[in-house]
C-alpha positions in Angstrom: -7.1 12.3 9.4 -5.8 8.7 8.8 -5.2 7.4 5.1 -5.6 3.7 4.9 -3.3 1.1 2.7 -4.7 -1.9 1.8 -2.1 -4.6 0.7 -1.5 -8.1 -0.5 -1.0 -9.6 3.0 0.5 -12.5 1.2 3.4 -11.0 -0.6 6.7 -10.6 0.6 7.4 -7.2 -1.1 4.2 -5.7 0.1 4.6 -6.6 3.9 8.2 -5.2 3.4 6.9 -2.4 2.2 4.1 -2.2 4.8 7.1 -1.9 7.3 8.6 0.9 5.5 6.2 2.9 5.9 6.0 2.3 9.7 9.6 3.3 10.2 9.1 6.4 7.7 5.4 7.6 9.3 6.2 9.3 12.9 3.0 10.9 12.5 1.1 7.9 11.9 -1.1 8.9 9.0 -1.2 5.8 8.2 -3.0 2.8 9.2 -2.9 -0.9 7.1 -5.0 -4.1 6.4 -4.7 -7.0 4.0 -7.0 -6.7 0.8 -7.4 -10.3 2.0 -8.5 -9.2 5.3 -12.9 -9.0 6.1 -11.7 -5.3 6.7 -10.1 -4.6 3.4 -12.7 -6.3 1.6 -15.1 -4.3 2.8 -13.3 -1.2 2.4 -12.1 -2.3 -1.4 -16.2 -2.6 -1.5 -17.5 0.6 -0.1 -14.5 2.6 -2.2 -15.3 0.5 -5.2 -11.9 -0.5 -6.0 -12.1 -3.3 -8.6 -11.7 -6.5 -7.8 -9.1 -7.7 -10.4 -6.7 -4.7 -7.7 -4.5 -7.2 -5.7 -1.7 -5.0 -4.7 -1.6 -1.4 -3.0 -4.5 0.7 -2.4 -4.5 4.4 -0.5 -7.8 5.0 0.4 -7.5 9.1 1.2 -10.0 11.9 1.9 -13.1 9.5 0.7 -11.3 8.5 -2.6 -9.2 5.1 -3.4 -6.3 5.4 -5.4 -4.3 2.5 -6.9 -1.3 1.5 -8.8 1.8 3.8 -9.5 -1.2 7.0 -7.9 -1.2 5.1 -4.4 2.3 5.0 -4.4 3.3 8.4 -4.9 0.5 9.4 -2.9 1.8 7.8 0.0 5.7 8.3 -0.7 4.4 12.1 -0.6 3.5 11.8 3.4 6.8 9.8 4.2 9.9 11.0 6.1 13.2 12.0 4.5 13.2 12.8 1.1 10.8 10.0 -0.3 8.2 12.5 -0.3 10.0 14.1 -3.6 9.1 11.1 -5.3 5.6 12.8 -5.5 7.1 14.7 -8.4 6.7 11.2 -10.7 3.2 12.6 -10.1 3.7 15.0 -13.3 4.3 11.8 -15.6 1.1 10.3 -17.3 -0.7 7.8 -14.7 -0.4 5.2 -18.4 3.8 5.6 -18.3 3.2 5.3 -14.6 1.0 2.4 -13.9 2.8 0.5 -16.8 6.0 0.0 -15.2 4.0 0.0 -12.0 1.8 -3.1 -13.6 5.3 -4.8 -14.6 6.6 -4.7 -11.0 3.1 -6.0 -9.7 2.8 -8.9 -12.1 6.2 -10.2 -11.0 6.8 -9.5 -7.6 5.8 -13.0 -6.4 8.7 -14.4 -8.6 11.1 -12.2 -7.4 10.2 -11.5 -3.8 7.8 -14.8 -3.2 4.7 -15.3 -1.5 3.9 -15.8 2.2 3.6 -19.7 3.2 2.0 -19.6 6.4 3.9 -17.0 9.4 3.1 -13.6 9.1 5.1 -10.7 10.8 4.3 -10.0 14.2 3.6 -6.3 14.8 5.2 -4.3 18.0 2.3 -3.2 20.6 2.8 0.7 19.3 2.2 -1.0 15.3 -0.4 -3.1 16.0 -2.9 -0.2 16.8 -2.4 0.5 13.3 -3.7 -2.7 11.7 -7.7 -2.6 11.1 
């Protein structure tokens, strides 16, 4: 079953995160859409993602996960030892999400925002973008 990752298409860190996921997802569990795209906006609406959510969303098994819950569920399916980060799910979500929110609030300042150019996916990667 495909899982859909919605990401901030204007964020350099988010773009790098998508590339990170693609490289560690040999079974192609994930497909991707920018939150700013028509598809991303429609999926956000269909799954009741609050409008203020502007970073990472994972749609899996008919449910939308945001913030640290989304990040940990994504890591759980990645190759290598990344799946071990899912153990952080035992940390109460208010604590995990406060760390996530701090990072998300500062991501443009630390990593910048895309000006114009987007990454050009390879032919094999292109089919994974909605």
